[in-house]
C-alpha positions as CSV (number, residue, x, y, z in Angstrom):
1,X,-37.7,-23.5,-13.4
2,X,-35.1,-20.8,-13.6
3,X,-32.8,-20.5,-16.5
4,X,-29.8,-22.8,-16.4
5,X,-26.7,-20.5,-16.1
6,X,-22.9,-21.7,-16.7
7,X,-20.7,-21.7,-13.9
8,X,-18.9,-18.6,-15.3
9,X,-22.2,-16.8,-15.4
10,X,-22.9,-17.7,-11.9
11,X,-19.5,-16.4,-10.8
12,X,-20.2,-13.2,-12.3
13,X,-23.8,-12.9,-11.1
14,X,-22.5,-13.6,-7.7
15,X,-20.2,-10.5,-7.9
16,X,-23.1,-8.3,-9.0
17,X,-25.1,-9.7,-5.8
18,X,-22.2,-8.8,-3.5
19,X,-22.1,-5.3,-4.9
20,X,-18.9,-5.4,-7.1
21,X,-19.1,-2.4,-9.6
22,X,-15.6,-3.0,-11.2
23,X,-13.0,-5.8,-11.9
24,X,-9.5,-5.6,-13.6
25,X,-9.4,-8.5,-16.0
26,X,-7.1,-9.7,-18.9
27,X,-8.9,-12.7,-21.1
28,X,-7.3,-15.7,-22.3
29,X,-8.6,-19.2,-23.4
30,X,-9.3,-20.6,-19.8
31,X,-10.9,-17.1,-19.0
32,X,-12.9,-16.4,-21.9
33,X,-16.2,-17.7,-20.2
34,X,-15.9,-15.1,-17.9
35,X,-15.3,-12.7,-20.2
36,X,-18.6,-13.7,-22.1
37,X,-20.6,-13.6,-19.0
38,X,-19.0,-10.2,-18.1
39,X,-20.0,-8.8,-21.7
40,X,-23.9,-9.2,-20.5
41,X,-23.0,-7.6,-16.8
42,X,-23.3,-4.0,-15.4
43,X,-19.8,-4.6,-13.9
44,X,-17.3,-2.5,-15.8
45,X,-14.3,-4.3,-16.7
46,X,-10.9,-2.7,-17.0
47,X,-8.5,-4.2,-19.3
48,X,-5.0,-4.0,-18.1
49,X,-2.0,-4.0,-20.6
50,X,-0.3,-6.4,-18.6
51,X,-1.9,-8.8,-15.5
52,X,0.5,-7.7,-13.1
53,X,-0.7,-4.0,-13.8
54,X,-4.3,-5.4,-13.2
55,X,-3.2,-6.8,-9.7
56,X,-1.6,-3.5,-8.5
57,X,-4.6,-1.6,-9.9
58,X,-6.6,-3.9,-7.8
59,X,-4.5,-3.1,-4.8
60,X,-4.7,0.6,-5.6
61,X,-8.5,0.1,-5.6
62,X,-8.7,-1.6,-2.5
63,X,-5.9,0.6,-0.5
64,X,-8.0,3.8,-1.5
65,X,-11.4,2.6,0.0
66,X,-10.9,-0.2,2.0
67,X,-13.2,-2.3,-0.1
68,X,-12.2,-5.6,-1.8
69,X,-10.3,-5.2,-5.1
70,X,-10.9,-7.8,-7.6
71,X,-8.6,-8.9,-10.5
72,X,-9.1,-11.7,-13.1
73,X,-6.7,-13.7,-15.5
74,X,-6.4,-17.0,-17.6
75,X,-4.4,-19.9,-16.6
76,X,-0.6,-20.3,-16.6
77,X,1.1,-17.4,-17.4
78,X,-1.9,-15.2,-17.0
79,X,-1.9,-16.3,-13.3
80,X,1.6,-16.3,-12.7
81,X,2.0,-12.7,-13.9
82,X,-0.5,-11.8,-11.0
83,X,1.9,-13.2,-8.3
84,X,3.9,-10.1,-7.5
85,X,0.9,-7.9,-7.1
86,X,-0.8,-10.6,-4.6
87,X,2.4,-10.9,-2.7
88,X,2.3,-7.0,-2.3
89,X,-1.2,-7.3,-1.3
90,X,-0.6,-10.1,1.2
91,X,2.6,-8.1,2.8
92,X,0.3,-5.2,3.5
93,X,-2.7,-6.7,4.3
94,X,-4.9,-5.5,1.4
95,X,-8.2,-6.8,0.8
96,X,-8.4,-8.7,-2.8
97,X,-10.2,-11.5,-4.4
98,X,-8.3,-13.2,-7.5
99,X,-10.5,-15.3,-9.8
100,X,-8.5,-17.3,-12.4
101,X,-9.2,-19.9,-15.1
102,X,-7.7,-23.2,-14.8
103,X,-7.3,-26.0,-17.6
104,X,-10.0,-28.5,-17.7
105,X,-10.3,-30.7,-14.5
106,X,-9.2,-33.9,-16.7
107,X,-6.0,-32.2,-17.6
108,X,-4.9,-31.0,-14.3
109,X,-1.5,-32.3,-13.2
110,X,-0.7,-33.6,-17.0
111,X,1.3,-30.5,-17.7
112,X,-1.4,-29.4,-20.2
113,X,-1.1,-26.0,-22.2
114,X,-0.8,-23.1,-20.0
115,X,-1.2,-25.3,-17.0
116,X,0.4,-24.5,-13.6
117,X,-0.3,-25.2,-9.9
118,X,-1.3,-21.8,-9.0
119,X,-3.0,-22.8,-5.9
120,X,0.6,-24.5,-4.5
121,X,2.2,-21.4,-5.8
122,X,0.3,-18.9,-4.0
123,X,-0.4,-20.7,-0.7
124,X,2.4,-18.5,1.1
125,X,0.9,-15.3,-0.1
126,X,-2.9,-15.7,0.4
127,X,-4.9,-15.8,3.2
128,X,-6.8,-18.4,1.6
129,X,-7.2,-20.3,-1.7
130,X,-9.8,-22.4,-3.5
131,X,-9.8,-24.7,-6.6
132,X,-13.7,-25.1,-7.1
133,X,-14.3,-28.6,-9.0
134,X,-18.0,-28.4,-8.7
135,X,-20.1,-25.8,-10.2
136,X,-22.5,-25.8,-7.4
137,X,-20.1,-24.5,-4.9
138,X,-19.2,-21.4,-7.1
139,X,-21.5,-19.1,-5.5
140,X,-20.8,-19.8,-2.0
141,X,-17.2,-20.0,-2.4
142,X,-17.0,-16.4,-3.9
143,X,-19.3,-14.9,-1.2
144,X,-16.8,-16.8,1.4
145,X,-13.8,-15.4,-0.5
146,X,-15.0,-11.9,0.0
147,X,-15.9,-12.5,3.8
148,X,-12.4,-13.8,4.2
149,X,-10.4,-11.0,2.2
150,X,-12.0,-8.1,4.4
151,X,-12.5,-10.0,7.8
152,X,-10.0,-9.9,10.7
153,X,-6.4,-8.7,9.2
154,X,-7.5,-8.3,5.5
155,X,-5.7,-10.0,2.9
156,X,-6.0,-11.7,-0.7
157,X,-8.0,-14.7,-1.3
158,X,-7.6,-16.9,-4.7
159,X,-10.4,-18.7,-6.7
160,X,-9.0,-21.1,-9.3
161,X,-11.9,-22.5,-11.5
162,X,-11.2,-25.0,-14.3
163,X,-12.8,-24.1,-17.6
164,X,-15.3,-27.2,-17.7
165,X,-16.7,-25.9,-14.2
166,X,-17.1,-22.7,-15.9
167,X,-18.9,-24.1,-18.8
168,X,-21.2,-26.6,-17.1
169,X,-24.8,-25.3,-16.6
170,X,-26.9,-25.3,-13.5
171,X,-29.4,-23.4,-11.6
172,X,-28.3,-20.2,-10.0
173,X,-28.8,-20.0,-6.1
174,X,-27.1,-17.0,-4.7
175,X,-25.5,-17.8,-1.4
176,X,-25.5,-14.4,0.6
177,X,-23.9,-15.5,3.6
178,X,-20.5,-16.8,4.4
179,X,-20.1,-20.3,5.5
180,X,-20.6,-20.5,9.4
181,X,-17.3,-22.3,10.0
182,X,-15.8,-19.0,8.8
183,X,-17.2,-16.6,10.8
184,X,-14.6,-15.5,13.6
185,X,-15.4,-12.5,15.9
186,X,-12.3,-10.6,17.5
187,X,-11.7,-11.1,21.1
188,X,-13.9,-8.7,23.2
189,X,-12.2,-5.8,24.5
190,X,-12.0,-6.6,28.4
191,X,-11.9,-4.2,31.1
192,X,-8.8,-5.7,32.5
193,X,-7.1,-5.0,29.5
194,X,-8.4,-1.5,29.4
195,X,-7.0,-1.1,33.0
196,X,-3.7,-2.5,32.4
197,X,-3.1,0.1,29.6
198,X,-4.4,2.9,31.7
199,X,-2.3,1.7,34.6
200,X,0.6,1.6,32.6
201,X,0.2,5.0,31.1
202,X,-0.4,6.4,34.6
203,X,3.2,5.2,35.4
204,X,4.7,6.5,32.3
205,X,6.9,9.8,31.9
206,X,7.9,9.0,28.6
207,X,5.0,7.7,26.6
208,X,5.2,7.3,22.9
209,X,2.5,5.8,20.2
210,X,3.8,3.4,17.3
211,X,0.6,3.5,14.9
212,X,1.0,0.9,11.9
213,X,-1.5,0.5,8.9
214,X,-3.8,-1.6,11.0
215,X,-5.2,1.6,12.5
216,X,-6.1,2.9,8.9
217,X,-7.3,-0.6,7.9
218,X,-9.9,-0.9,11.0
219,X,-11.1,2.6,10.5
220,X,-9.6,4.2,13.6
221,X,-8.0,7.1,12.6
222,X,-10.3,9.4,14.5
223,X,-10.1,7.4,17.8
224,X,-6.4,7.4,17.5
225,X,-6.5,11.5,17.3
226,X,-8.8,11.6,20.2
227,X,-6.6,9.2,22.2
228,X,-3.5,11.3,21.5
229,X,-5.1,14.3,22.2
230,X,-6.7,13.1,25.4
231,X,-3.8,11.5,26.8
232,X,-1.2,14.0,25.2
233,X,0.8,11.3,23.8
234,X,3.2,11.8,20.7
235,X,2.5,9.8,18.0
236,X,4.9,8.1,15.4
237,X,3.6,5.8,12.7
238,X,5.0,3.3,10.6
239,X,5.4,3.9,6.6
240,X,2.0,2.1,6.3
241,X,0.5,3.8,9.1
242,X,1.1,7.1,7.4
243,X,-2.2,9.0,7.5
244,X,-3.6,7.4,10.6
245,X,-2.6,10.6,12.4
246,X,-2.6,14.2,10.9
247,X,1.2,15.1,10.3
248,X,0.5,18.8,10.8
249,X,-0.5,17.9,14.7
250,X,1.8,19.0,17.3
251,X,1.8,15.7,18.5
252,X,2.9,14.1,15.3
253,X,6.5,12.9,14.9
254,X,6.0,11.8,11.5
255,X,6.8,8.1,10.7
256,X,9.9,5.9,12.2
257,X,12.1,3.2,10.6
258,X,15.2,3.5,8.0
259,X,14.2,6.7,6.4
260,X,12.0,8.0,9.0
261,X,12.3,11.4,10.9
262,X,15.3,11.5,13.3
263,X,12.7,12.7,16.2
264,X,10.3,9.9,15.7
265,X,13.2,7.1,15.9
266,X,14.6,8.6,18.8
267,X,11.3,9.0,20.7
268,X,10.1,5.4,20.0
269,X,13.4,4.0,21.0
270,X,14.0,6.3,24.2
271,X,10.4,6.2,25.8
272,X,9.3,4.3,28.8
273,X,6.3,3.0,27.2
274,X,5.5,2.2,23.8
275,X,1.9,1.9,22.8
276,X,1.8,-0.3,19.3
277,X,-1.5,0.0,17.7
278,X,-2.0,-2.3,14.7
279,X,1.5,-2.3,13.6
280,X,3.8,-5.4,13.2
281,X,7.4,-4.3,14.3
282,X,8.7,-4.9,10.8
283,X,12.4,-4.6,10.2
284,X,12.5,-1.4,8.3
285,X,10.6,0.2,11.2
286,X,12.7,-1.5,14.0
287,X,16.1,-1.8,12.7
288,X,17.9,-4.3,14.9
289,X,15.3,-5.8,17.0
290,X,17.2,-6.6,19.6
291,X,18.1,-3.1,20.4
292,X,14.4,-1.4,19.5
293,X,12.9,0.5,22.3
294,X,15.1,-1.2,25.1
295,X,14.0,1.0,27.9
296,X,10.3,0.9,27.4
297,X,7.3,-1.4,28.4
298,X,5.9,-2.6,25.0
299,X,2.0,-2.9,25.0
300,X,1.2,-4.2,21.4
301,X,-2.4,-4.4,20.1
302,X,-3.3,-6.0,17.0
303,X,-6.2,-7.7,15.5
304,X,-3.7,-10.7,14.2
305,X,-2.4,-12.7,17.2
306,X,0.3,-14.2,15.1
307,X,1.9,-10.7,14.9
308,X,2.5,-10.2,18.8
309,X,5.7,-11.4,19.9
310,X,6.7,-12.3,16.5
311,X,9.6,-9.6,15.9
312,X,9.7,-7.7,19.1
313,X,8.8,-9.1,22.7
314,X,5.5,-7.3,24.2
315,X,5.3,-6.8,28.0
316,X,1.5,-6.9,27.3
317,X,0.0,-8.2,24.1
318,X,-3.7,-8.0,23.3
319,X,-5.7,-9.4,20.3
320,X,-8.3,-6.9,19.7
321,X,-10.2,-4.7,17.2
322,X,-7.8,-1.4,17.6
323,X,-10.9,0.8,16.7
324,X,-13.1,-0.9,19.6
325,X,-10.0,-0.8,22.1
326,X,-9.4,2.8,21.7
327,X,-13.1,3.9,21.7
328,X,-13.2,2.1,25.3
329,X,-9.8,3.9,26.4
330,X,-11.3,7.4,25.0
331,X,-14.1,7.2,27.8
332,X,-11.8,8.1,30.3
333,X,-8.9,10.5,29.1
334,X,-6.4,11.3,31.4
335,X,-4.4,14.1,30.1
336,X,-0.8,14.9,31.5
337,X,1.7,17.5,30.8
338,X,4.8,15.4,30.2
339,X,6.7,18.8,30.0
340,X,10.3,17.2,30.3
341,X,9.5,14.6,27.5
342,X,7.8,17.0,24.9
343,X,10.6,19.7,25.8
344,X,13.1,16.8,24.7
345,X,11.4,15.7,21.5
346,X,11.2,19.4,20.4
347,X,14.9,19.7,21.0
348,X,15.5,16.9,18.4
349,X,12.8,18.3,16.0
350,X,14.9,21.6,16.2
351,X,18.2,19.8,15.8
352,X,17.3,17.4,13.1
353,X,14.2,18.3,11.0
354,X,13.8,16.5,7.6
355,X,15.8,18.8,5.5
356,X,17.5,18.7,2.3
357,X,20.2,20.9,0.3
358,X,19.4,22.8,-2.9
359,X,21.8,22.8,-5.9
360,X,21.4,26.2,-7.8
361,X,19.6,25.7,-11.1
362,X,18.8,22.2,-10.5
363,X,15.3,20.5,-10.1
364,X,15.5,19.1,-6.2
365,X,13.5,15.9,-6.1
366,X,12.2,17.1,-2.5
367,X,11.0,20.5,-3.6
368,X,9.0,18.6,-6.5
369,X,7.3,16.8,-3.5
370,X,6.9,20.1,-1.3
371,X,5.5,22.0,-4.3
372,X,3.0,19.3,-5.2
373,X,1.9,19.4,-1.5
374,X,1.4,23.1,-1.3
375,X,-0.7,23.4,-4.2
376,X,-2.7,19.8,-4.0
377,X,-2.3,19.4,-0.4
378,X,-5.5,16.7,-0.2
379,X,-4.6,14.7,-3.2
380,X,-4.0,10.8,-2.9
381,X,-0.3,10.3,-3.5
382,X,0.7,6.8,-5.0
383,X,4.4,6.4,-5.6
384,X,6.4,3.8,-6.8
385,X,9.4,2.2,-5.0
386,X,12.7,3.8,-4.5
387,X,14.1,7.2,-3.4
388,X,11.1,9.2,-4.7
389,X,9.0,7.0,-2.4
390,X,10.6,7.7,0.6
391,X,11.0,11.6,-0.1
392,X,7.4,11.2,-0.8
393,X,6.6,10.0,2.6
394,X,9.1,12.5,4.3
395,X,8.5,16.0,2.4
396,X,4.5,15.6,1.7
397,X,2.4,16.3,4.6
398,X,-0.3,13.8,5.0
399,X,-3.3,14.6,7.3
400,X,-5.8,11.8,6.3
401,X,-5.9,7.9,6.1
402,X,-5.7,6.3,2.5
403,X,-3.9,9.4,1.4
404,X,-0.6,7.5,0.7
405,X,-0.7,4.4,-1.0
406,X,2.6,2.9,-1.1
407,X,4.3,-0.7,-1.4
408,X,5.6,-1.0,2.0
409,X,6.2,-4.5,3.0
410,X,7.1,-6.1,-0.6
411,X,8.6,-2.6,-1.7
412,X,7.8,-3.6,-5.5
413,X,9.0,-1.4,-8.2
414,X,6.2,-1.0,-10.8
415,X,3.6,-0.6,-8.1
416,X,3.0,3.1,-8.5
417,X,1.4,3.6,-12.2
418,X,-1.3,1.0,-12.0
419,X,-2.1,1.3,-8.2
420,X,-2.8,5.2,-9.1
421,X,-5.2,4.0,-11.8
422,X,-7.0,1.9,-9.4
423,X,-7.1,4.6,-7.0
424,X,-8.4,7.1,-9.3
425,X,-11.3,4.6,-10.6
426,X,-12.1,4.0,-6.9
427,X,-12.1,7.9,-5.9
428,X,-12.9,9.8,-9.2
429,X,-13.6,12.8,-7.2
430,X,-10.0,13.0,-5.6
431,X,-6.9,14.4,-7.6
432,X,-4.7,11.1,-7.6
433,X,-1.2,11.8,-8.5
434,X,1.6,8.9,-9.0
435,X,5.0,10.2,-7.8
436,X,7.5,7.8,-9.5
437,X,11.1,7.2,-10.3
438,X,12.4,6.6,-13.7
439,X,13.1,3.2,-13.2
440,X,9.9,2.0,-11.3
441,X,7.9,3.6,-13.8
442,X,9.1,1.9,-16.8
443,X,8.4,-1.6,-14.9
444,X,4.7,-1.0,-15.9
445,X,4.9,1.8,-18.3
446,X,2.4,-0.3,-20.8
447,X,-0.4,0.9,-18.5
448,X,-0.5,4.3,-19.9
449,X,-2.4,2.4,-22.9
450,X,-5.1,1.6,-20.0
451,X,-5.0,5.1,-19.0
452,X,-5.6,6.7,-22.2
453,X,-8.1,3.9,-23.4
454,X,-10.3,4.2,-20.1
455,X,-9.7,7.9,-19.9
456,X,-8.4,7.8,-16.5
457,X,-7.4,11.0,-15.0
458,X,-4.2,10.1,-13.1
459,X,-1.6,12.7,-12.9
460,X,1.8,11.2,-13.0
461,X,5.2,13.0,-12.1
462,X,8.5,11.6,-12.7
463,X,11.5,12.2,-10.5
464,X,14.1,11.6,-13.2
465,X,17.6,11.1,-12.4
466,X,18.5,8.7,-14.9
467,X,19.5,6.1,-11.9
468,X,18.2,3.2,-10.0
469,X,18.6,5.9,-7.3
470,X,18.1,3.8,-3.8
471,X,20.5,1.1,-5.1
472,X,23.0,3.9,-6.1
473,X,22.6,5.3,-2.8
474,X,23.7,2.1,-1.2
475,X,26.7,1.7,-3.8
476,X,27.7,5.2,-2.5
477,X,27.5,4.4,1.1
478,X,28.8,0.9,1.4
479,X,30.5,0.1,-1.8
480,X,32.5,2.8,-2.5
481,X,30.4,4.2,-5.2
482,X,31.1,1.4,-7.6
483,X,28.2,1.4,-9.8
484,X,26.7,-2.3,-10.5
485,X,24.3,-1.7,-13.3
486,X,22.2,0.9,-11.6
487,X,22.9,3.9,-14.2
488,X,20.1,4.3,-16.7
489,X,21.7,6.8,-19.0
490,X,22.7,6.1,-22.5
491,X,25.2,8.0,-24.7
492,X,24.0,11.2,-25.7
493,X,23.2,14.6,-24.3
494,X,19.2,14.1,-23.6
495,X,17.9,11.8,-21.1
496,X,16.6,8.5,-22.0
497,X,13.8,7.4,-22.5
498,X,11.7,10.4,-23.8
499,X,8.9,9.9,-21.1
500,X,7.0,13.0,-22.3
501,X,7.3,11.8,-26.1
502,X,6.0,8.3,-24.9
503,X,3.3,10.0,-23.2
504,X,2.2,11.9,-26.2
505,X,2.2,8.6,-28.3
506,X,-0.6,7.4,-26.0
507,X,-2.7,10.8,-26.5
508,X,-1.8,11.9,-22.9
509,X,-0.6,15.6,-22.4
510,X,3.0,16.1,-20.9
511,X,5.6,18.5,-20.4
512,X,9.1,18.5,-19.2
513,X,10.9,20.3,-16.6
514,X,14.5,21.2,-16.4
515,X,14.6,24.5,-14.8
516,X,13.4,24.9,-10.9
517,X,12.0,28.3,-11.8
518,X,9.4,26.6,-14.4
519,X,8.5,23.8,-11.5
520,X,5.2,25.7,-10.1
521,X,3.8,26.8,-13.5
522,X,4.5,23.0,-14.5
523,X,2.5,21.5,-11.9
524,X,-0.3,24.0,-12.1
525,X,-0.7,23.1,-15.9
526,X,-0.7,19.4,-14.7
527,X,-3.3,19.9,-11.9
528,X,-5.5,22.1,-14.3
529,X,-5.4,19.9,-17.5
530,X,-8.3,17.6,-17.5
531,X,-7.9,14.0,-18.0
532,X,-4.3,12.3,-17.4
533,X,-1.1,14.1,-17.3
534,X,2.4,13.4,-17.4
535,X,5.3,15.8,-15.8
536,X,8.9,14.7,-16.2
537,X,11.1,16.5,-13.7
538,X,14.8,16.2,-14.5
539,X,16.4,16.1,-11.3
540,X,19.8,16.3,-9.5
541,X,21.5,12.9,-10.7
542,X,22.3,11.2,-7.4
543,X,21.0,12.7,-4.0
544,X,20.5,10.8,-1.0
545,X,17.6,10.0,1.3
546,X,18.4,11.0,4.8
547,X,18.3,10.3,7.7
548,X,19.1,6.7,6.9
549,X,19.7,3.8,9.5
550,X,21.6,1.0,7.8
551,X,19.7,-2.4,7.5
552,X,20.1,-4.5,11.0
553,X,21.5,-1.4,12.9
554,X,19.9,0.6,15.6
555,X,18.6,4.1,15.9
556,X,22.0,5.5,17.6
557,X,23.8,4.6,13.9
558,X,21.5,7.0,12.2
559,X,23.1,8.7,9.3
560,X,22.0,12.4,9.1
561,X,24.6,13.7,6.3
């Protein structure tokens, strides 16, 4: 007879057999059994300094690779601290498995110490959730969770395990296959659907591709490039789709939406055929959905049938794996010149390029990003959320998928630092740069401790304008510049806080930049220094991210100055 293992040990052994090499886990009373089992496991445990940091780190790990990220926490506050990171993963279709401890089975529902109904709380933000009450179901449940997280449209799956279930002993029987009832294959690509798309392209005079994060999730970036080149159709991406098509390509329009390029917004709205691949027509991409792409016939192809016709009505909706669909279309490329259409787009590009005004003697945030791009072009960029996020998307040239890792749907400040940490652990050979704002960075600044103790070589660049810049921009534009708690300054001449000094307290090398003449040298020092490095760039106080389509408005109301 095999040795009897505790339920927690069975959980960890199943993770090992599924190929999991790393987890982000914070211990606690209801999770201590997991950590005792992990102490005897080859799985590397990264201890975040806050459970939210662990959740975002798992997101960064998954976004950087497409593999499922894993985070763990105890019951009650440990579990609730994960929620923002899990909501972020759900909104952006990121595969995660979350494992939490729960109070003993007999105490559930009695308001026990550190008890929360985490399954009830998380139902709206997960693909599926499990409360495991029988230890013999643990291995199958873990296998099922990993299958669900990365099948179809990816997303988070939550497993909650009471402490007594973790402690009970039984024989370990690994379940390598998901439960048969869970297995779903996407509908087969049909000849009829392919012919309908090809016929629509043949009739079009002004076609445009709108590519979303689904293209990246499906591993279809190469197929998208072949398709665009084979049919000579320009490509605009969503924010989450950045990297699905190389932005240095002549057919690239960069990205559309509230702060996307003028020419991407105009092309998507004035085309006569919009091919939406793995995109969900989110409000930040479309503006007023009733006014979006009014002249166009819209063909929407997505793995998730619930997205079709949800936000914008499609003339033809197809549920399919976008990679498989593009592979089929690429068998019969039908190149056409579209000379008038391409000339029109070229005119928009000349008249309204992404640009900014330099203030003499001041560090301009856009120039910081352009300089980083020039010096570390193939780096993985992980911004927080705010103006710096939009400038990163605008002024960095992304040429490959999973090069920009950003919180798009939830827009969660505090994402950047821990997500960059997870990305670097997932791709140790890559240069990973967290570009952050002084407000967003402070929301998970404690993860400097994790970076230092685990020796994670993340490069950190703070665009420090001493304001919550994006909200201050809205105040300037729509509230007569009346400040409502967006100024982060304190009295005195020096900016607050001293980020470079804080980094040094953690043993992390750092540098400040006030003079634009020092910028290139400072970035070079950051890139050449082994291990982590923090660069605090003191930028102009209040610049605006432009262009800007006000929320709920159409592309015709775009603000360019």
